[in-house]
N, C-alpha and C positions, 0 to 999 in steps of 0.2 A: 504493500500500500504506500502511495506517495504521501509523505508528511507535509504539513503546511509550510514548513521552512524551505521545502524544495520547490514550491510553486513560485513561478516568476510573476512579477507584477508588470502590467502593461501601462505605459505612460500615455497620457493623452497627446494628440498631435496638435502642433501649433498651426495657425493660419499661414499659408504661403501663396505666392503668385506663381502661375504656370508660365511656360515660354511665350504664351500669347499676350501675357501682361495682364490678363483678366484675373480678378480676385476670385479664388475658389470658395465655394460655400464651406463655411467652417464645419468640421466634423463634431458630432456630439461628444462632449467630454465623458470619459469613463467615470463612473461613480466610485471607483476604487481609489482609495488614497494609497500613497506609497507605503509599502510594508504590510498592507492588509490583504484580505481575500474578498472577492465579490460576495455580495450578500447572499445570493442564491447558492453559491458554493459553500459558504459557511453553514447555511441551514442544511444542505445536503450532507455535509461532513458530520454535523451533530446527529442527524438522523441515522447515519451509517454507524456511528459509535454506539448509539442506543440499541440499534438492531443487533450489532455484534454482541453486546453485553447480554441482551435477551436470549440470543441464540446460544451463548455459552451456558446460561442458566438452564435452558431447556435441554441442551445437549448433556450437561452434567446430570440432570435428573434422570434422563432416559438411560444413560450409560450406567448410572448407579442402579437403576431398576433392572436393567438387563443382566449386569454382573451378579446382582443378588439372586435373580430368578434362576440363573444357571449355576449357582453355588460357588462362584469364583471369589466371593468376598469372605474374609475370615470373620467368624462369629465370636462374640464375647458374651459370657454369661456372668450372672451375679446372683447370689442367694442371700436374701435378707429375711430373718425371722423376727417378727414383731411380737414381743411378749407383752401383751397388753393386760389391763386389769381384769377384763371379762373373758378373754380368750387369747390364744396364740395363733398366729397366722404365718405361713411361709409364702413368700413371693419370690419366684424365680423369673429373671428377666433375660431375654436374648436380644442382643444388639448387633449391629454391624456399623462400620465406619463409612460415612458418606464419601463417595468417590470425589466429589468436587470440593468439599470443604473440610473433610476429616472429622466432622462432628458425629457423635453417636446417634444412630437411628434405632428406635425401639421397634422390634419386629414381632415379638411374642412374649407371653408371660404365663406363669402358672400361679394360681391363688388357691390355697387350701387353708381351712381353719379348724381348730379344735378347741372345745370348751371343757372345763373351765380354764381360766388363765393360769400362768405359771405360779403366780403368787398364792394360788389356792393350795399349792403343795408345800407350803412353808414348813410344815412338820414332817414332810416326807420327800426330801430332795431327790432321792432315787426315782421315785414315781414321777416327779416333775420332769426329770431328764428323759424319762421314757416317753412322756407326752411329746417332747421335742423330737425324739428319735423318729416317731411316727411321721412327723412333718418332714424330717430330713430324708426319710425314705421316699417321699413323694418327689423331693427335689432330685434325688438320684435317678428316678425313673424318667424325669423330664430332660435332664442334661446328659449328653453322650459321655460315656465313661472316660474317653480319651481327653475330655475337656475338664475333668474334675480338678486336676492339680493346678490348672490355670484359672480356676473360678473362685473368687472371694466368697467366703461364708462368714456372716456376722449374725449375732443375736443382740438386739437392743431392747432392753426392758424399759417400760414407761412407768406411769403413775402407780400401777399395782405394786411394783417392787419398791418404788420410792417411799411408799407408805408403810412398808414392813420394817420391823426392827432390823438394824444393820446386820447383825449376826445371822439372822435367818435368811436375809436376802443374799448374803455372801455365800452361804451353804448351797443355795439353789444355783447360783452362778458357777460355783466350783464344780458342781455335778454336770452342768452343761459343758463346761470347758473340757472335762474328761471325755465327754461324748464327742466333742468337736475334734479333739486330738486324734481320734481314730477314724475320722470321716473321709479322709483322702482329698478334701477340698483345701484351698489355700486359706490359712488363718494366720493371725498375728496376735500380739499380746492384748490388743484392744477388741478382739473379735467378739467377746462376750462381756457386756457391761450394761449398767444402767445409763440410759441416754439422758443427756441434759435436755431440759425442756426447751431451751433455745434452739438446739439442733432439730428437735422434733417440729417446731414451728417453721423454721426455715426450709427444711426438707419438704414439708407439706406444701408450702407456698411455691417452691420450685416445681413440684409435681403438677400442681393445678395449672400453672402457667406454661409449663413445658407441653402438657397435653392440649391446652387451649391454643398453643402456638403464639403466646403473647410475650415471651421472654425478650424478644427483640423489639417490641413495641415501646412507645413512649410511656405508656401506663400499663399496669398489670392488675389482675384481679386480686382482691384481698382473700386470704384463706382462713376460714373459721372451721376448726376441727373440735368437735365435742366428743370427748372420750368418757370413760367411766370415772376416772379419778381426777382428771384435769381437763382444761380446755385451752386451746392455743389460738392466738390471734396474731396474724402476720400480714403486713401490707407495706407497699412501697411508700415512702414519704415524699409526697408531691410538693410540699411546701418547705423549702430549706430553713425557714425561720422556726419551724417546729423541731428541728433536729436538736438544738440545745435543751429543749424541754424534756426530750426522751433520751438524752445522751446515753444513759445506762442501758437502754433497750434498743439502740440503733446498731445494726450490723451491716457490713458491706458484703453483698453476695455477688460472686463472680458468675455471671450468666453466660449465654452462648457467645456474646460478642461485646459485652460491656459490664461495668460494675453498677449495682443498684443498691442504694441504701434502704434497708427495710426496718420497720419496727416489728419486734416480735416479743411476746411474753407468754409463758405457760402459767396459767392461773391454777395452781394446785389447790384442790378442795372444791373446785367448781366444775368437776366432771359430773355427769348425770347421777351416777350411783353415789358419789360423795355427797351430792346435794340432797339426795333422798335420805341418806344416813343423818345428815346434819339436821334436817327438818323433822324427821321421824323421832329422833332422840332428844330433841329440844325440850328442856324442862324435866327430863328423866335423869336418874342416877346413872353413873357410868356402867354399872353391871346389869341394869334393867334390860331385858330382852323381850318382854311382853309389852307391846306399845299400842297406843291409840294415836291416830293422826287426823287433824282437821282437813288434810288434803286427800283423804281416802273415803270413799263412799261408805255410809253406815251399814250397808248390806255385807260388806267385806269383813270376815271374821278369821283371825289367826292365819293370814296369808304369809307364807314364808318369804323372807328377804334376807339374803346373805351378803354381808359386807365385811371385808378384811377377815375372812374365815370365821365370822361370828354369825350365828343363825338368829334371826329376829322373827317374832310372830306379830304381824301388823294387822290391826283392825281399824275400821272407820270410827271416827269419834261419835259418841252418842250425844244426842241433844233432845231436850224436851220439846223443842219447837218443830221437830221433824216427825213425820208420820210414816207408817209402814207403806201407805199408798204413794207417798212422795219422798223417798229417801234420797236427798240430794246433799251435795257438799256446800257448805257456806263459803262461796267463792271469795268474797272479800276477806274473810278471816284467813283462808288458805293463802291468798295473794300476799297479805301483810306478813304472814309467817315466812314465806319464801323471800320476800324483799329483805327481811331482817337478816337473812343468811347471805344472800347474794351481794347486795350493795357494798357492805364493808370489805368484801374480799376482792372486789374489782379495783385493784391498785397496781399499776396506774390505770386510769381510765383512758382508753384509746380515743382521744378527742377527735382526731382527723380520720378515723375509720370511715365515717359517714361520707367522706369525699370519694370513696372507692366503690367500684363494682364489687359486690359481695358474692363469693362462692363458698357455700357451706356444705359440710358432709358429715359422715359418721352418724351420730345420734340425731343430729338435725334432720338428716335425710330419713333415717329409719322411722322416727316418730311421725314425720309427715306422711310417710307411706301408710303406717299402721293405723293412723287416725283418718285416712282418706283425704288428706289435703292435696296430694298430688298423685299422679298415675305411677304405679309401681314399676312400669317398664320404661316410661318416657322421662321420668323425673319432672322437673318443672320449675317455674318461677312464682314465688308468692310474695306477699307483703308481710312485714313484721306483724301488723295487726291481725293477720289471718291466724297466726299461732294463738294469739290471745282470744280471739273469737271462738276458735275450735276448743280451746281450754274451757271456756265457759259452757259450751255445749256438752262436752264430755263430763264435766263436773256436775252437770244437772241431770245426768243419765246414770241409772243404776246398771253397771256393766261388770259382772264378776269375771268375765274373760280377760279384761284389761284392768286389773285392780289398781294399778299405779299410774295409769295414763293421765288422770286428772292432775296429779302432781307433776308428771314429766312435762306436759305441755305448758303448765303454769310456770315451771322453772325455766324452760327454754324462752318463753316470751319475756319473762322478767330479765333474764340474762342479756338478751339482745336489746331490749328497750331501756329499762331502768339501769341495767348494768353497763352496757357498752355505749349507751346514748344514741342508738339508732332510732330515727323517727318511725312512727307507726306506718307511714307510707313508703318507707324505704323498701326497695325490691331486693329479694334474696334469691339467688339461683342455687338450687339444691341438686347435688350430684352424688351418685354412687360410683359411676363409671363415666369416662370420657373416651370416645372411640374404642369402646370395649376394654379399656384398661382401668383397673381399680384405682380409686383415689386413695392413696396411702403415702405417708412420708417415706415409705420404703423405696419408692422409685427414685426420689431425690437422693436418698442415701446411697443407692446402688450407683447412680450416675456420678456422684461425688467420688466414690471409691475408684471407679474405673478411669476417671479423668485426672485424679490428683495423686494416686498411688503409683510410684515408679514401677512397681511390679507388673502393672497391667497396661501401661501406656504403649 
């Protein structure tokens, strides 16, 4: 291709007389100034450059697709076990490197879950490790054996183990380390540990925006993850003036092509099960296990609720104002009780969360499905006030099949509105999967390991 510097400029002709002595009609001067290009040529050149760039992008995409289809690209795997408070999940990921830019492309995944969570085996670490072995066997069936030694394996425990006594938690982790040492996967000294809440929030944020293809955009979606023992809030800070306010909670995240400052905090004690426990036991002695709650319908008697390996018998609160024909929860009383637990624990309050598009998952999604707020297959978008309205409806209905749904929806609506300060008309997008991939911090964790650990680059 001829470069602009090699194009010669044409000078305009001056007026001259011919041999007959007559003055010739002056020629029209060229619009090109010395050292420049004709306007039409400039435009053509710009269009050519744009076309070439677009062609390269399309070419790279198709070459990557063809190479992948014929198995010419090397595949990378990662195994992440999420040891949560209510269950343990194994997520195995298969990636390949994009031909044109070298970035990891997610091709496939395996998701399997077992209940109860690892923390439930606090008094029997061997049995706890066996529950993890069953998940590890699923990973071995998914990943070709010749790839095991090159595949990172990690287990990260979340709020369930954070809430256990340190010695019991460590015994569980030690049993899993012994299991991993025999696994034939690639492990290091940090392969089995209690994950910091900050990492949990950042990895969840990365997962959501990676799957939504928003990491390279100017703004990303905020990630709200409601677990059993804690809840994570993570969002990019769009206002630089807010950074000093949140200095302790601001972290720089290296995304696909830039660095993004994000606010993240894990609110321990504000998970759904932790919230239940706090409200149900409010006003009782520490050793009391037979409880009545104002957030449970009066028809409910001695329903089992297990938290931190303690079994509680929960009944609805009796009231002389209620009748057998109309057994409903006193919603205002329940709401005030929930507020008294939630509001003091939301520290710091994520003031600028409301400026972001909200993507919520885990229990936010599950309770919306179970209460009929959204379609179980399509997911959906709702308003904050929809949670509150559904809570009122459920609390006014005697439903023994969902004994704690009145509390759960009241808790969620309070956390989002009074806790995080989101307006009643704020839209929330609820997800379980995006493009058939599970929404889990595990994907962000796997991507981080494969791109930052020298063993796998």
